[in-house]
Structures are given as structure tokens and as C-alpha cells.
C-alpha positions in Angstrom: 66.6 -22.4 -93.5 63.0 -23.6 -93.8 63.0 -24.7 -90.2 64.5 -21.3 -88.7 61.6 -19.4 -90.6 59.0 -21.4 -89.1 60.6 -20.9 -85.5 60.6 -17.4 -86.2 56.5 -17.4 -87.2 55.6 -19.5 -84.3 57.7 -16.8 -81.9 56.0 -13.9 -83.6 52.3 -15.8 -83.3 53.0 -16.3 -79.5 54.1 -12.7 -79.0 51.0 -11.3 -80.8 48.8 -13.6 -78.3 50.9 -12.4 -75.2 50.3 -8.6 -76.2 46.6 -9.6 -76.9 46.0 -10.8 -73.3 47.6 -8.0 -71.3 45.5 -5.6 -73.4 42.3 -7.5 -72.4 43.5 -7.8 -68.5 44.3 -3.8 -68.3 40.7 -3.1 -70.2 39.5 -5.5 -67.5 41.1 -3.9 -64.7 40.0 -0.3 -65.9 36.4 -1.4 -66.1 36.6 -2.5 -62.8 38.1 0.7 -61.4 35.7 2.8 -63.2 33.0 0.6 -61.7 34.4 1.5 -58.2 34.7 5.1 -59.0 31.5 5.4 -60.4 30.1 3.4 -57.3 32.0 5.8 -55.1 30.6 9.0 -56.4 26.9 7.6 -56.5 27.6 6.6 -52.8 28.8 10.1 -52.1 26.0 11.9 -53.9 23.4 9.6 -52.3 25.1 10.4 -48.9 25.3 13.6 -49.7 21.4 13.7 -50.1 21.1 12.3 -46.9 22.8 14.7 -45.1 20.5 17.5 -46.8 17.8 15.8 -45.7 18.8 15.3 -42.2 19.8 19.2 -41.9 16.3 19.6 -43.3 14.5 17.9 -40.5 16.5 19.4 -37.7 15.7 22.9 -38.9 11.9 22.1 -38.6 12.4 20.2 -35.1 11.2 22.4 -32.3 12.8 22.4 -28.7 11.0 20.8 -25.8 10.9 22.1 -22.3 11.9 19.3 -20.2 13.0 19.1 -16.6 15.3 16.3 -15.1 13.7 14.7 -11.7 16.0 14.4 -9.4 15.9 11.3 -7.0 15.9 12.6 -3.4 18.4 10.5 -1.0 18.1 9.2 2.0 18.8 11.1 5.0 22.2 10.3 6.5 21.2 9.8 9.8 18.3 7.6 8.5 17.8 5.1 11.0 19.0 7.1 14.0 17.2 6.6 17.5 16.5 10.3 18.0 13.6 10.5 15.4 12.9 13.6 13.8 10.0 14.6 11.3 9.6 17.1 8.7 7.0 18.2 6.2 3.9 20.3 5.6 0.2 19.7 6.8 -2.7 21.2 4.2 -6.6 21.3 5.5 -8.5 22.1 1.9 -12.2 21.8 3.3 -12.7 18.7 4.7 -9.4 16.8 3.2 -6.4 16.7 5.8 -3.4 16.2 3.9 0.9 15.8 5.0 3.8 15.3 3.0 7.1 15.2 4.7 10.3 13.5 5.5 11.6 11.5 8.2 14.6 9.8 9.4 12.7 6.8 10.1 14.0 3.2 8.5 11.9 2.5 5.2 9.0 0.3 5.9 8.2 2.1 9.0 4.6 2.7 9.2 3.5 6.2 10.1 -0.4 7.1 11.3 -2.4 10.3 10.6 -5.2 10.3 13.5 -8.2 12.6 13.7 -10.6 12.9 16.4 -13.2 15.8 16.6 -13.8 18.0 19.3 -17.6 17.5 18.8 -17.4 13.8 19.1 -18.9 12.9 15.7 -15.3 11.1 14.5 -13.7 8.6 16.4 -10.3 7.0 15.1 -10.3 8.5 11.6 -7.0 7.4 10.2 -4.7 6.9 7.5 -1.5 4.5 7.1 1.6 4.8 5.1 5.3 3.2 5.0 8.1 5.1 4.8 10.0 5.3 1.3 13.5 4.3 0.9 14.3 7.7 0.6 12.6 9.0 4.1 9.7 10.4 2.3 5.8 10.1 3.3 2.6 11.2 2.3 -0.8 10.9 4.1 -4.4 12.2 3.7 -7.5 11.8 5.2 -11.0 13.2 3.9 -13.4 14.1 7.0 -16.9 13.4 7.1 -19.2 16.1 5.8 -20.9 16.6 9.2 -17.4 17.1 10.7 -16.7 20.9 11.4 -15.0 22.9 14.0 -12.2 21.8 16.2 -10.1 18.5 15.3 -7.1 17.2 17.1 -4.5 15.7 14.3 -1.7 13.5 15.4 1.0 12.2 13.1 2.8 9.3 14.9 5.0 6.2 14.7 4.5 3.6 17.4 7.3 1.0 17.9 4.8 -1.5 19.3 2.6 -1.4 16.3 5.0 -2.2 14.2 6.2 -6.0 12.9 9.6 -7.7 12.4 12.9 -5.9 12.4 11.1 -2.6 12.5 9.5 -3.5 15.9 13.2 -4.9 17.5 14.7 -1.9 16.4 12.8 1.0 17.8 10.9 -0.8 20.6 11.6 1.2 23.9 15.0 2.7 22.4 13.6 6.1 20.9 15.1 9.2 22.2 14.4 12.9 21.1 12.1 15.8 21.5 9.1 14.1 19.3 9.1 11.1 21.6 6.4 10.6 24.0 5.0 7.7 26.6 1.6 6.4 26.6 0.0 3.7 28.4 -2.2 0.6 26.9 -3.0 -2.8 28.6 -1.3 -1.5 32.1 2.0 -1.3 29.9 4.1 1.6 29.0 4.9 2.4 25.3 6.7 4.7 23.3 5.7 6.9 20.0 7.0 9.5 18.0 4.2 12.1 17.7 3.2 15.4 16.4 0.2 16.8 17.3 -2.0 19.8 16.4 -5.5 21.2 16.7 -7.1 22.9 14.0 -10.3 24.0 12.8 -12.3 23.0 10.1 -14.6 25.6 8.6 -14.9 25.0 5.0 -11.6 27.2 4.0 -8.3 25.9 3.7 -5.2 26.3 6.4 -1.6 25.2 6.6 0.8 24.7 9.1 4.3 22.9 9.3 5.6 20.1 11.3 7.5 21.7 14.3 9.9 20.2 16.9 8.3 20.0 20.2 10.1 22.2 22.9 9.3 20.9 26.3 10.2 22.9 29.4 10.5 20.5 32.5 9.7 22.0 36.0 12.5 21.8 38.7 9.9 19.7 40.7 8.3 17.7 37.8 6.9 14.5 38.8 6.7 15.5 42.8 3.8 14.1 44.8 3.3 18.2 45.7 1.2 19.1 42.9 0.7 22.1 41.5 -1.6 23.5 38.6 -1.3 27.0 36.7 -4.1 27.4 34.4 -4.7 30.3 31.8 -8.4 30.8 30.4 -9.1 31.7 26.5 -12.0 31.8 24.3 -12.0 30.4 21.0 -15.1 30.0 19.0 -17.8 28.1 20.9 -14.9 26.8 23.4 -13.5 27.7 26.9 -10.1 26.6 26.1 -8.2 25.7 29.5 -4.0 25.9 29.0 -2.6 24.4 31.8 1.3 24.3 33.0 2.0 22.0 35.6 4.4 19.5 37.6 2.1 16.4 36.9 4.1 13.4 35.2 3.7 12.7 31.6 0.4 10.7 29.9 -1.9 11.6 33.4 -5.8 12.0 32.8 -7.1 15.7 33.3 -10.8 16.5 33.5 -12.4 20.1 33.3 -16.0 20.9 33.5 -18.3 23.9 34.2 -20.1 24.1 37.2 -23.1 26.3 36.1 -25.3 27.7 39.0 -28.8 26.8 39.1 -28.2 24.0 36.4 -27.3 20.5 36.5 -25.0 19.7 33.3 -22.9 17.1 32.0 -22.0 18.2 28.4 -19.8 21.0 29.6 -16.8 19.6 30.0 -13.2 18.3 28.2 -10.6 16.2 29.3 -6.8 15.2 27.8 -3.4 13.9 28.7 -0.2 15.8 30.0 2.4 16.5 27.7 5.8 15.3 28.7 6.5 18.7 30.8 3.4 18.2 32.6 1.6 20.9 30.2 -1.8 20.2 28.4 -4.9 21.8 26.5 -8.6 21.2 27.2 -11.7 22.2 25.4 -15.0 23.2 27.3 -18.5 23.8 25.2 -18.9 27.6 26.2 -21.9 28.1 28.5 -22.5 31.7 27.7 -23.1 30.7 24.1 -25.8 28.1 25.1 -29.5 29.7 24.4 -30.6 27.3 26.8 -28.5 28.8 30.1 -30.3 32.0 31.0 -29.1 35.1 33.3 -25.6 33.8 33.4 -23.4 36.2 35.4 -20.4 33.7 36.5 -19.6 30.1 36.7 -16.9 28.1 37.8 -14.5 25.4 35.9 -13.3 22.8 38.0 -10.2 21.2 37.0 -9.5 17.5 38.3 -6.7 15.1 38.6 -7.7 11.6 39.7 -4.7 9.1 40.2 -7.1 6.3 40.6 -9.1 6.9 36.9 -9.3 3.8 34.7 -7.6 6.4 32.0 -4.1 6.4 34.0 -1.5 4.2 33.7 1.0 2.4 36.2 3.4 5.3 35.7 0.8 7.6 37.3 -0.1 5.4 40.2 3.2 4.5 40.8 4.2 8.0 41.6 0.7 9.4 43.1 -0.4 6.0 44.7 -3.4 4.0 43.6 -5.6 5.6 45.4 -3.8 9.1 45.2 -2.4 8.6 48.7 1.1 10.0 48.0 -0.4 13.5 46.8 0.4 16.5 49.0 -0.1 20.3 48.4 -2.8 22.8 48.8 -4.8 21.2 45.8 -5.4 17.7 47.3 -9.1 16.9 48.4 -9.8 13.9 49.9 -13.1 12.1 48.2 -13.6 9.0 50.7 -10.6 7.0 50.8 -9.3 8.6 47.5 -7.3 11.5 47.2 -7.3 14.0 44.2 -5.9 17.4 43.0 -8.7 19.6 42.1 -8.1 23.3 41.5 -11.6 25.9 40.9 -11.4 28.7 38.5 -14.2 31.6 38.6 -15.2 32.7 35.0 -17.2 36.2 35.2 -19.5 36.7 32.1 -18.6 40.2 30.7 -22.0 42.1 29.7 
């Protein structure tokens, strides 16, 4: 009996200990839960504060005006042997600049060349290479003393390129911008845009336009003809010529003034692909040294044997012009030349 009571007491004690342990475990779990809940609430409150701050910052932000620059893509015909040029020239006082686009291959070198009719500027040039997208930009600042008419040329010369560019384009060019020229008794091609302009302190703009050549039916025939038109421009007599003379032939025009021996009243040029050209001569009527001028002659001359002519000219007309024919041909010793005289009457 006593033993049964002891067992019962031990059983009751174990039950009390078990119940106490369960109670502590539940309290600890509740405490963790409460702690987590408290942390969640705190975090939410903190997050709420952050959102409010962000909203407040956005409300105080001003919009910034911007523009996305579009990258110019290369032209679809980049590398075509039929080369084209596009762009705009600007003359601002003494600064000559051009911006444009071409289908020449990247790294092709373009040259901006400027010559003054007064002869004060020789070989004023700027060079640049075509960008990957075909764009280019050049400029040249003229000396202060340069005024009046200048002759501007934008050109690409394969003979003056390097490596792959030279090999790709040399003597392979085509299109309206292509012209031939002689150098060291060799004939080369170039891409060229030419324009004469006046430097007078003001601003002038002009576009690059594709040349339009109108070849005569008898272009390059030995029987040469010349059709001149005379105009006045500032201090110059401008001689505009149409002819059937082959491209890149040297042409000279000079004024023959009665009772005067003169050397400064002359101009020269080279024929275009269709035999046309333009020459500028100082106007004798505006020279105060010349008195009582009533009329004078302008003499246009083409001499195949002139040292400025290349082998393509002598091939057609003969080294001494012996192949020349027609009413304009004159014999000078053993040489034949083309010569046309125009009489200018001075208006009162």
C-alpha cells in the first residue's frame, strides 16, 4: 500500500514538470511570434516612411528637355564606283566650310582646294577622311588680303590615296562628278565639284549639285569650233565657252588693247568633260591707266603643244597641232593653234 502511494506521488510530480515545460515552450514561441510581428510592423512603418519620402522627392523633380541623337547610317550604295557628293558650302567672311555626305568608302580622303583669281592664294587646302557613315566636314580660313573671285574645288583623287582605297578606286570611277586630269604625263581620274564665288565680307551659301555635261556630237574631232559668251562681273570680263575640245585642255584668253602693250589682262582655264569652260580677265575699262578706250579684242587660244597640256590632248590634235582643222586654225612657224578673236565695244 505504501509502495502504491509512492508511485502515485512520483507520477503526479512528473506530470507537473511536463505541464510546466509545455507552458514555458508556448510562452517562448508566443514571444518569438510577437517579436516577429513587431518587427514586421516596424519594417512596414519604415517602408511606408521611405515611400512617402520618395513620393515627395518625385514631386519636387523638374522635367529636363532632351533629344535623342540618331546615329546616321551609312548610305546603302557606300563603295559604289559611281561616286556622288552631297552637302552645303558656307562662306562667312574669310571662312570657307562645307559639310556633306558621300558614298565613298570610309577613310577616303577628301580635299578642299581654293585658288584666288588675283593670284594671292596658291594651294589653300584642307583635308579630311570620310567617316564610317559617309559624312565629312572641311573648312579653310582665307588670308585677310584675299578678296574678290575665288575658285573652290571639293575633290577626291584616287592617285593620292593609300593602300586599299587607292587600289579600289584608281581608274575605276564613274558618274557625273568624275573628271580626267593630267599629271606627270599620266592621265588620272578624280571626283570633283567646282564653284567660283566672291569674297566680299558677307555670307554666301550654295549647295553641291551634280554636274550636267552636254557633250557635242562632234566632241573631240580635229575640226575645232568655239562658241564664246562675254559677260561682266565686278572687275572682270568673264568669257564663257562652249566647244568640242577634249576634256582638260589648256585654254588661254587675253585682251589685246590698241596703243598699249599689256601682259596682265589675261586668264586661263581647262575644259570640262563636255568642252565647256569659264575664263576671267581683268576688265580694261576699269583700269585708270588706260585712256580713251573705245574698243579692244579678246583673243582665245588653244595650243596643243603648250606645256600644260597632257598626252591625251596631243594624241588627238598632234604634238604640234598638225591634226587640227577648221576655220579657227592658225599656223605659227611649225605649230598649228586654234585662235578666235572677239571685239568688245566700250559703251559710253
